[in-house]
C-alpha positions in Angstrom: -182.8 155.1 -187.6 -181.8 152.0 -189.6 -178.0 151.7 -189.6 -177.8 148.5 -191.7 -176.0 150.4 -194.5 -173.6 152.1 -192.0 -170.7 150.5 -190.1 -169.1 151.9 -187.0 -165.5 150.8 -186.4 -163.2 151.1 -183.4 -160.1 149.7 -185.2 -157.7 152.6 -185.8 -155.8 150.6 -188.4 -158.8 150.6 -190.7 -158.8 154.4 -191.1 -157.8 155.5 -194.6 -155.9 158.7 -193.8 -156.5 160.2 -197.3 -160.3 159.7 -196.9 -160.1 161.2 -193.4 -158.2 164.3 -194.7 -160.9 164.6 -197.4 -163.7 164.3 -194.8 -162.0 167.1 -192.7 -161.7 169.3 -195.9 -165.4 169.0 -196.8 -167.0 168.6 -193.4 -164.9 170.4 -190.7 -163.9 174.1 -191.3 -161.7 173.8 -188.2 -159.7 170.9 -189.5 -159.5 171.5 -193.3 -155.8 172.3 -193.3 -154.5 169.4 -191.3 -151.8 167.2 -192.8 -151.8 163.5 -193.1 -148.8 163.4 -190.7 -150.6 165.5 -188.1 -153.8 163.4 -188.4 -151.8 160.2 -188.0 -150.2 161.4 -184.8 -153.5 162.5 -183.4 -155.1 159.1 -184.1 -152.1 157.3 -182.6 -152.4 159.3 -179.3 -156.2 158.9 -179.0 -158.4 156.2 -177.7 -161.2 155.5 -178.5 -161.2 156.4 -182.2 -164.4 155.7 -184.1 -164.8 155.8 -187.8 -168.1 155.5 -189.7 -168.4 153.8 -193.0 -171.0 153.6 -195.8 -169.7 150.7 -197.8 -166.1 151.7 -198.4 -166.5 155.4 -198.0 -165.6 157.1 -194.7 -168.6 159.3 -193.7 -167.9 160.0 -190.0 -165.1 160.2 -187.5 -164.5 161.1 -183.8 -161.8 160.5 -181.3 -161.3 160.9 -177.6 -158.5 161.1 -175.1 -159.1 159.9 -171.5 -157.4 158.9 -168.3 -160.2 156.3 -167.8 -161.2 157.7 -164.4 -161.5 161.4 -164.0 -161.5 163.2 -167.4 -162.0 162.6 -171.0 -162.3 164.9 -174.0 -164.0 164.2 -177.3 -162.3 165.6 -180.4 -162.8 166.0 -184.2 -166.5 164.9 -184.5 -167.3 165.2 -188.2 -170.0 163.7 -190.5 -169.9 164.0 -194.3 -172.3 166.8 -195.3 -174.1 164.3 -197.6 -174.9 162.1 -194.6 -176.0 164.7 -192.0 -179.5 164.7 -190.6 -179.7 160.9 -190.5 -178.8 160.4 -186.8 -175.3 159.2 -187.6 -173.6 162.0 -185.7 -175.7 161.2 -182.6 -174.8 157.5 -182.9 -171.2 158.4 -183.4 -170.9 160.5 -180.2 -172.9 157.8 -178.3 -170.4 155.2 -179.4 -167.5 157.3 -178.1 -169.4 157.9 -174.8 -170.1 154.1 -174.4 -166.4 153.1 -174.7 -164.9 151.7 -171.5 -162.3 154.5 -171.4 -165.0 157.2 -171.5 -168.2 155.8 -170.0 -167.2 156.0 -166.3 -165.1 159.2 -166.1 -166.4 162.0 -163.9 -166.4 164.6 -166.7 -166.3 164.4 -170.5 -165.2 167.6 -172.2 -166.0 168.7 -175.7 -165.2 171.9 -177.6 -167.6 173.1 -180.3 -168.1 176.3 -182.2 -171.5 176.0 -183.9 -173.1 172.8 -182.7 -174.0 173.5 -179.0 -177.6 172.5 -179.5 -176.7 169.2 -181.1 -174.5 168.2 -178.2 -177.0 169.5 -175.6 -179.6 167.1 -177.2 -177.2 164.3 -176.3 -176.8 165.5 -172.7 -173.8 167.9 -172.8 -174.2 171.1 -170.8 -172.6 174.5 -171.5 -169.6 175.0 -169.2 -168.6 178.5 -168.6 -167.0 178.2 -165.2 -163.7 176.4 -165.5 -162.6 175.9 -169.1 -159.4 177.7 -170.1 -157.1 177.4 -173.1 -153.4 178.0 -173.7 -152.5 178.7 -177.3 -149.1 176.9 -177.5 -146.3 179.2 -178.8 -143.9 177.5 -181.1 -140.9 179.5 -179.7 -141.6 178.1 -176.2 -138.6 176.2 -174.9 -139.6 172.6 -173.9 -138.5 171.1 -170.6 -136.2 168.1 -171.2 -137.8 164.8 -170.0 -136.0 162.0 -168.3 -136.5 158.5 -169.5 -138.0 156.2 -166.9 -134.9 154.0 -166.9 -132.8 157.0 -165.8 -135.0 157.7 -162.8 -133.8 156.3 -159.5 -136.1 155.6 -156.6 -135.1 157.6 -153.5 -136.1 156.9 -150.0 -136.3 159.9 -147.6 
């Protein structure tokens, strides 16, 4: 595939949130109702974040979270429907997988509804043995967190 007309970018600050919201609306049924504020928070708390550009139009996006050693998860992989079938999605996922925070972890997780065969072609395997989910309840009381500066080291 010739990617001369396509640019892959790792700089979060270059992402146009309005364009990303539009990309989610047209290309990701699971993310079409996200707000700009929510998208911004997700990007801030993710690394790496990869955007794909065709000239000045955002045509692809993916993000990951990782501890850099044991586990990583890839989130929100989306390609503009007009650009699908050109190998851009494969290159996008490979770019995330090649990132230093992801490329050496023991396991990389990914959740998908309809694209299992696509991800299997990249090397992912179906995992039915240990994945669980907790649907967070908004009425759940959160545990207060202590600031690091208030913690005191104790010797026992």
